[in-house]
C-alpha positions as CSV (number, residue, x, y, z in Angstrom):
1,X,75.9,11.0,17.8
2,X,78.8,13.4,17.0
3,X,80.0,11.7,13.8
4,X,76.7,11.5,11.8
5,X,78.8,10.4,8.7
6,X,79.4,7.1,10.6
7,X,75.8,6.6,11.7
8,X,74.0,3.5,10.3
9,X,70.3,4.0,10.2
10,X,69.2,1.1,7.9
11,X,67.5,-1.3,10.3
12,X,68.4,-4.3,8.1
13,X,72.1,-3.4,8.2
14,X,71.9,-2.9,12.0
15,X,70.4,-6.5,12.3
16,X,73.3,-7.7,10.1
17,X,75.8,-6.1,12.5
18,X,74.0,-7.7,15.5
19,X,74.3,-11.1,13.9
20,X,78.0,-10.5,13.5
21,X,78.5,-9.9,17.2
22,X,79.3,-12.7,19.7
23,X,79.3,-10.7,22.9
24,X,77.0,-8.0,24.1
25,X,78.1,-5.8,27.1
26,X,75.2,-4.9,29.5
27,X,75.5,-1.7,31.4
28,X,73.5,-2.1,34.6
29,X,72.7,0.5,37.3
30,X,74.5,-0.2,40.6
31,X,74.6,2.8,42.9
32,X,77.3,5.4,42.2
33,X,79.0,3.4,39.3
34,X,77.5,1.4,36.4
35,X,78.3,-2.3,36.2
36,X,79.3,-3.5,32.9
37,X,79.3,-7.2,32.1
38,X,80.0,-9.1,28.8
39,X,77.6,-11.9,28.0
40,X,76.8,-14.3,25.2
41,X,73.5,-13.5,23.5
42,X,71.0,-14.4,20.8
43,X,68.5,-12.2,19.1
44,X,65.4,-12.2,17.1
45,X,62.7,-9.8,15.9
46,X,59.4,-9.7,17.7
47,X,56.7,-7.6,16.1
48,X,59.4,-5.6,14.3
49,X,61.3,-4.9,17.4
50,X,64.7,-6.4,18.3
51,X,65.0,-8.6,21.4
52,X,68.1,-9.9,22.8
53,X,68.2,-13.1,25.0
54,X,70.9,-13.8,27.6
55,X,71.2,-16.5,30.2
56,X,73.2,-17.3,33.3
57,X,73.0,-18.2,36.9
58,X,70.0,-17.4,39.0
59,X,72.3,-15.6,41.5
60,X,75.2,-13.1,41.4
61,X,75.5,-9.4,40.8
62,X,74.3,-9.4,37.2
63,X,71.2,-11.2,38.1
64,X,70.5,-9.2,41.2
65,X,71.0,-5.9,39.3
66,X,68.8,-6.9,36.4
67,X,66.1,-8.0,38.8
68,X,66.2,-4.9,40.9
69,X,66.1,-2.3,38.0
70,X,64.6,-4.1,35.0
71,X,66.4,-1.9,32.5
72,X,69.9,-1.9,31.0
73,X,72.0,-0.3,28.3
74,X,74.0,-2.5,26.0
75,X,76.9,-2.3,23.5
76,X,78.3,-4.8,21.0
77,X,81.0,-4.3,18.4
78,X,82.9,-5.9,15.6
79,X,86.6,-4.8,15.5
80,X,87.4,-4.7,11.7
81,X,91.0,-3.6,11.5
82,X,93.6,-1.2,12.8
83,X,94.7,1.0,10.0
84,X,97.8,3.3,9.9
85,X,97.3,6.1,7.4
86,X,100.8,7.1,6.5
87,X,100.0,10.1,4.3
88,X,98.1,11.8,7.2
89,X,100.2,10.4,10.0
90,X,97.0,9.0,11.5
91,X,95.9,5.8,13.1
92,X,92.3,4.6,13.3
93,X,90.4,1.5,14.3
94,X,87.9,0.3,11.7
95,X,84.9,-1.1,13.5
96,X,81.1,-1.5,13.6
97,X,79.1,-1.2,16.7
98,X,75.5,-1.3,18.0
99,X,74.3,0.4,21.2
100,X,71.0,0.9,23.0
101,X,68.7,0.5,25.9
102,X,66.4,-2.3,26.8
103,X,63.7,-3.5,29.2
104,X,64.5,-6.8,31.0
105,X,62.1,-9.5,31.6
106,X,63.0,-12.9,33.0
107,X,61.4,-15.9,31.5
108,X,59.9,-18.9,33.3
109,X,58.4,-22.3,32.5
110,X,57.7,-23.1,28.9
111,X,58.6,-19.7,27.7
112,X,62.1,-20.0,29.2
113,X,62.6,-23.5,27.8
114,X,61.6,-22.4,24.3
115,X,63.9,-19.4,24.5
116,X,66.8,-21.7,25.5
117,X,66.0,-24.3,22.8
118,X,64.7,-22.1,19.8
119,X,66.7,-18.9,20.3
120,X,69.8,-19.2,22.4
121,X,70.9,-22.8,21.5
122,X,69.7,-22.4,17.9
123,X,72.0,-19.4,17.2
124,X,75.1,-21.5,16.4
125,X,75.3,-24.6,14.3
126,X,77.5,-26.3,17.0
127,X,74.8,-25.9,19.6
128,X,71.6,-26.3,17.6
129,X,71.1,-29.9,18.3
130,X,73.4,-30.2,21.3
131,X,72.1,-32.5,24.0
132,X,72.7,-30.2,27.0
133,X,71.7,-31.2,30.6
134,X,68.0,-30.2,30.9
135,X,68.4,-30.6,34.7
136,X,70.4,-27.3,34.6
137,X,67.5,-25.2,33.2
138,X,65.9,-24.9,36.7
139,X,69.1,-23.1,38.0
140,X,69.5,-21.0,34.8
141,X,68.0,-17.5,34.5
142,X,66.9,-16.5,31.0
143,X,66.2,-12.9,30.2
144,X,64.6,-11.2,27.3
145,X,65.8,-7.7,26.6
146,X,63.3,-5.8,24.5
147,X,65.3,-3.0,22.8
148,X,63.7,0.4,23.5
149,X,66.5,2.5,21.9
150,X,68.9,1.5,19.2
151,X,71.8,3.2,17.4
152,X,74.7,2.0,15.2
153,X,77.8,3.3,13.7
154,X,80.8,2.2,11.7
155,X,84.2,3.4,10.9
156,X,85.0,1.6,7.6
157,X,87.4,2.3,4.8
158,X,86.0,4.6,2.0
159,X,84.2,2.5,-0.4
160,X,84.0,-0.5,1.9
161,X,80.5,-2.0,2.2
162,X,78.6,-1.5,5.5
């Protein structure tokens, strides 16, 4: 990381940043060019290691690339504010971001159902007890992304808490 002064190394602070994010962008290997796709996610710690959970159709480019390679990179961010610094004639975006790599495992059976109910749907108050159509679960892919590398950085105002 070039700007070490912006690096966040405190694992608890990184987890707080992950919780602030609504979308994770997955970078998937697809021949000559990477394929980047934004998806909703949920997360939890498993044996001290961060795991991200995503879901979607059991067909399509994202699904096929995740199946084929089994690894991905990811990025998520929180835009804080655009700031014009008149005294320096400078403009900067204040932000927080988390990046990394992960190994992809598709879940099946009871493990898939538990991930949907206890992790993905439980992330937000609005969906925690929502009576979704259980018949759709069979056609839904649920993947656990076990994070293998993790980094974070923030560009915040001087004196602003991380």
